[in-house]
Residue frames as a rotation matrix with the C-alpha (Angstrom) as fourth column:
UNK 1
0.646 -0.733 0.215 24.71
0.172 -0.134 -0.976 -198.54
0.744 0.667 0.039 106.70
UNK 2
0.299 -0.552 0.778 26.21
-0.820 -0.566 -0.086 -197.13
0.488 -0.612 -0.622 109.91
UNK 3
0.658 -0.009 0.753 26.07
-0.533 0.701 0.474 -200.55
-0.532 -0.713 0.457 111.60
UNK 4
0.899 -0.332 0.284 27.77
0.437 0.707 -0.557 -202.23
-0.016 0.625 0.781 108.62
UNK 5
0.471 -0.752 0.461 30.43
-0.142 -0.580 -0.802 -199.53
0.871 0.312 -0.380 108.58
UNK 6
0.397 -0.263 0.879 30.98
-0.902 -0.290 0.321 -199.80
0.171 -0.920 -0.353 112.32
UNK 7
0.609 -0.144 0.780 31.53
-0.252 0.898 0.362 -203.54
-0.752 -0.417 0.511 112.11
UNK 8
-0.323 -0.765 -0.557 33.59
-0.747 -0.155 0.647 -203.17
-0.581 0.625 -0.521 108.92
UNK 9
-0.076 0.428 0.901 31.15
0.377 0.848 -0.371 -205.41
-0.923 0.312 -0.226 107.06
UNK 10
-0.642 -0.319 -0.697 32.22
-0.405 -0.631 0.662 -204.29
-0.651 0.707 0.276 103.62
UNK 11
-0.905 0.361 0.227 30.05
0.414 0.616 0.670 -206.84
0.101 0.700 -0.707 101.80
UNK 12
0.004 0.952 -0.307 26.94
0.946 -0.103 -0.307 -205.35
-0.323 -0.289 -0.901 103.40
UNK 13
-0.105 -0.122 -0.987 28.15
0.004 -0.992 0.123 -201.83
-0.995 0.009 0.104 102.65
UNK 14
-0.919 -0.293 -0.262 28.59
-0.258 -0.055 0.965 -202.79
-0.297 0.955 -0.025 98.98
UNK 15
-0.616 0.767 0.182 25.15
0.783 0.572 0.244 -204.46
0.083 0.292 -0.953 98.89
UNK 16
0.154 0.660 -0.735 23.55
0.644 -0.632 -0.432 -201.29
-0.750 -0.406 -0.522 100.26
UNK 17
-0.419 -0.382 -0.823 25.34
-0.336 -0.777 0.532 -199.25
-0.843 0.500 0.197 97.60
UNK 18
-0.986 0.095 0.140 24.06
0.169 0.480 0.861 -201.64
0.015 0.872 -0.489 94.93
UNK 19
-0.220 0.969 -0.115 20.50
0.950 0.185 -0.252 -201.26
-0.223 -0.165 -0.961 96.23
UNK 20
0.299 0.264 -0.917 20.95
0.203 -0.957 -0.209 -197.53
-0.932 -0.124 -0.339 95.68
UNK 21
0.952 0.297 -0.068 21.84
-0.022 -0.154 -0.988 -198.09
-0.304 0.942 -0.140 92.04
UNK 22
0.244 -0.929 -0.277 25.62
-0.921 -0.312 0.233 -198.41
-0.303 0.198 -0.932 92.04
UNK 23
0.859 -0.031 -0.512 27.14
-0.253 0.842 -0.476 -201.17
0.446 0.538 0.715 89.95
UNK 24
0.737 -0.670 -0.088 30.14
0.554 0.523 0.648 -203.24
-0.388 -0.526 0.757 91.00
UNK 25
0.054 -0.729 0.683 32.17
0.920 -0.229 -0.317 -201.29
0.387 0.645 0.659 88.47
UNK 26
0.390 0.169 0.905 31.06
-0.015 -0.982 0.190 -197.95
0.921 -0.087 -0.380 89.95
UNK 27
0.994 -0.046 0.103 31.87
-0.100 0.061 0.993 -199.14
-0.052 -0.997 0.056 93.47
UNK 28
0.495 -0.862 0.112 35.29
0.828 0.506 0.241 -200.41
-0.264 -0.026 0.964 92.40
UNK 29
0.084 -0.446 0.891 36.12
0.642 -0.659 -0.391 -197.11
0.762 0.605 0.231 90.68
UNK 30
0.658 0.275 0.701 35.23
-0.250 -0.798 0.548 -195.14
0.710 -0.536 -0.456 93.81
UNK 31
0.893 -0.271 0.359 37.33
-0.314 0.195 0.929 -197.27
-0.322 -0.943 0.089 96.17
UNK 32
0.246 -0.882 -0.401 40.25
-0.968 -0.204 -0.144 -197.98
0.045 0.424 -0.905 93.84
UNK 33
-0.411 -0.359 0.838 39.97
-0.371 0.905 0.206 -201.74
-0.832 -0.226 -0.506 93.51
UNK 34
-0.949 0.034 -0.312 39.24
-0.280 0.357 0.891 -204.11
0.141 0.934 -0.329 90.67
UNK 35
-0.044 0.998 -0.053 35.62
-0.948 -0.025 0.316 -204.97
0.314 0.064 0.947 89.90
UNK 36
0.119 0.043 -0.992 36.52
-0.077 0.996 0.034 -208.65
0.990 0.072 0.122 90.41
UNK 37
-0.864 -0.444 -0.239 37.61
0.226 0.083 -0.971 -207.83
0.451 -0.892 0.028 93.98
UNK 38
-0.608 0.737 0.295 34.26
-0.791 -0.536 -0.294 -206.15
-0.058 -0.412 0.909 94.66
UNK 39
0.224 0.680 -0.698 32.54
-0.692 0.615 0.377 -209.24
0.686 0.399 0.609 93.25
UNK 40
-0.297 -0.436 -0.849 34.60
0.241 0.826 -0.509 -211.54
0.924 -0.356 -0.140 95.50
UNK 41
-0.984 -0.029 0.174 33.74
-0.150 -0.385 -0.911 -209.45
0.093 -0.923 0.374 98.55
UNK 42
-0.258 0.966 0.019 30.04
-0.964 -0.258 0.069 -209.51
0.071 -0.001 0.997 97.70
UNK 43
0.387 0.389 -0.836 30.11
-0.461 0.867 0.190 -213.29
0.798 0.312 0.515 97.24
UNK 44
0.852 -0.025 0.523 31.95
-0.508 0.205 0.837 -213.83
-0.128 -0.978 0.162 100.53
UNK 45
0.794 -0.604 -0.062 35.10
0.515 0.723 -0.460 -215.17
0.323 0.334 0.886 98.89
UNK 46
-0.342 -0.908 0.241 37.16
0.605 -0.409 -0.683 -212.30
0.719 -0.088 0.690 100.21
UNK 47
0.659 0.449 -0.603 37.13
0.751 -0.427 0.503 -210.26
-0.032 -0.785 -0.619 103.41
UNK 48
0.364 -0.520 0.773 38.56
0.091 -0.806 -0.585 -206.80
0.927 0.284 -0.246 103.72
UNK 49
0.723 -0.206 -0.660 41.09
0.689 0.130 0.713 -206.45
-0.061 -0.970 0.236 106.52
UNK 50
-0.290 -0.900 0.327 43.51
0.928 -0.347 -0.132 -203.93
0.233 0.265 0.936 104.99
UNK 51
-0.138 0.155 -0.978 43.56
0.613 -0.763 -0.207 -200.49
-0.778 -0.628 0.010 106.64
UNK 52
-0.864 -0.304 -0.402 44.17
-0.085 -0.698 0.711 -198.73
-0.497 0.649 0.576 103.32
UNK 53
-0.740 0.654 0.159 41.04
0.439 0.290 0.850 -200.24
0.510 0.699 -0.502 101.75
UNK 54
0.058 0.766 -0.640 38.90
0.990 -0.125 -0.061 -199.03
-0.127 -0.630 -0.766 104.66
UNK 55
-0.353 -0.269 -0.896 40.40
0.255 -0.949 0.184 -195.55
-0.900 -0.163 0.404 104.19
UNK 56
-0.998 -0.038 -0.045 39.66
-0.034 -0.241 0.970 -195.65
-0.048 0.970 0.239 100.43
UNK 57
-0.364 0.931 -0.030 36.06
0.830 0.339 0.442 -196.70
0.421 0.136 -0.897 101.10
UNK 58
0.135 0.396 -0.908 35.56
0.809 -0.573 -0.130 -193.85
-0.572 -0.717 -0.398 103.57
UNK 59
-0.507 -0.422 -0.752 37.27
-0.006 -0.870 0.493 -191.29
-0.862 0.255 0.438 101.36
UNK 60
-0.965 0.105 0.242 35.66
0.258 0.189 0.947 -192.57
0.054 0.976 -0.210 98.14
UNK 61
-0.152 0.987 0.051 32.19
0.774 0.087 0.627 -192.05
0.615 0.134 -0.777 99.56
UNK 62
-0.340 -0.054 0.939 32.92
-0.191 -0.974 -0.125 -188.99
0.921 -0.222 0.321 101.68
UNK 63
0.708 0.573 -0.413 32.31
0.227 0.369 0.901 -190.84
0.669 -0.732 0.131 104.93
UNK 64
0.503 -0.559 0.659 34.01
-0.851 -0.453 0.266 -189.94
0.150 -0.695 -0.704 108.19
UNK 65
-0.203 -0.683 -0.701 36.90
-0.463 0.698 -0.546 -192.36
0.863 0.213 -0.458 108.61
UNK 66
-0.757 -0.069 0.650 35.88
-0.651 0.157 -0.742 -192.91
-0.050 -0.985 -0.164 112.22
UNK 67
0.335 0.941 0.045 32.72
-0.917 0.337 -0.213 -194.67
-0.216 0.031 0.976 111.02
UNK 68
0.731 -0.162 -0.663 35.02
-0.222 0.862 -0.456 -197.44
0.645 0.480 0.594 109.78
UNK 69
0.931 -0.358 -0.072 37.29
0.180 0.275 0.944 -197.24
-0.319 -0.892 0.321 112.78
UNK 70
0.167 -0.902 0.399 40.16
0.986 0.148 -0.079 -195.77
0.013 0.406 0.914 110.80
UNK 71
0.985 0.172 -0.027 40.24
0.174 -0.982 0.081 -192.20
-0.012 -0.084 -0.996 112.00
UNK 72
0.235 -0.941 0.242 43.55
0.766 0.026 -0.643 -190.68
0.599 0.336 0.727 111.00
UNK 73
0.997 0.057 -0.061 45.18
0.083 -0.741 0.667 -188.73
-0.007 -0.669 -0.743 113.78
UNK 74
0.517 -0.855 0.037 48.68
-0.832 -0.512 -0.213 -187.52
0.201 0.079 -0.976 114.63
UNK 75
0.018 -0.503 0.864 49.70
-0.622 0.671 0.404 -190.85
-0.783 -0.545 -0.300 116.20
UNK 76
0.615 0.269 0.741 48.56
0.347 0.751 -0.561 -192.73
-0.708 0.603 0.369 113.10
UNK 77
0.955 -0.289 -0.075 50.40
-0.224 -0.529 -0.819 -190.29
0.197 0.798 -0.569 110.86
UNK 78
0.208 -0.922 0.326 53.61
-0.962 -0.133 0.238 -190.87
-0.176 -0.363 -0.915 112.81
UNK 79
0.124 -0.092 0.988 53.18
-0.188 0.975 0.115 -194.67
-0.974 -0.200 0.103 112.63
UNK 80
0.869 0.250 0.428 52.62
0.354 0.291 -0.889 -194.59
-0.347 0.923 0.165 108.86
UNK 81
0.779 -0.622 -0.086 55.58
-0.578 -0.656 -0.486 -192.27
0.245 0.428 -0.870 108.32
UNK 82
0.000 -0.809 0.588 57.89
-0.878 0.281 0.387 -194.47
-0.478 -0.516 -0.711 110.37
UNK 83
0.363 0.216 0.906 56.61
0.100 0.958 -0.268 -197.61
-0.926 0.188 0.326 108.62
UNK 84
0.994 0.031 0.101 57.36
0.104 -0.132 -0.986 -196.10
-0.017 0.991 -0.135 105.23
UNK 85
0.460 -0.886 0.061 60.89
-0.883 -0.463 -0.078 -195.20
0.097 -0.018 -0.995 106.33
UNK 86
-0.007 -0.435 0.901 61.50
-0.581 0.734 0.350 -198.80
-0.814 -0.521 -0.257 107.38
UNK 87
0.807 0.428 0.406 60.60
0.049 0.637 -0.769 -200.16
-0.588 0.641 0.493 103.93
């Protein structure tokens, strides 16, 4: 799991979760995405590249964000705040 998280291989992460008894629907509920999106990721039709999705995966499963390379620090907070102001 750690290796898949470190390389941001979300399909493998989801497969591991399925092997531990979680359904696509349960995974999707935890990470705030549609079940069809989870299905597409598992089938290789979609890759996750969005920062927010990595954060939701980490937070949804209580994982340290750093394991997915999305550790939230003061510099990141400032960047997000400024980005939101520009919208």
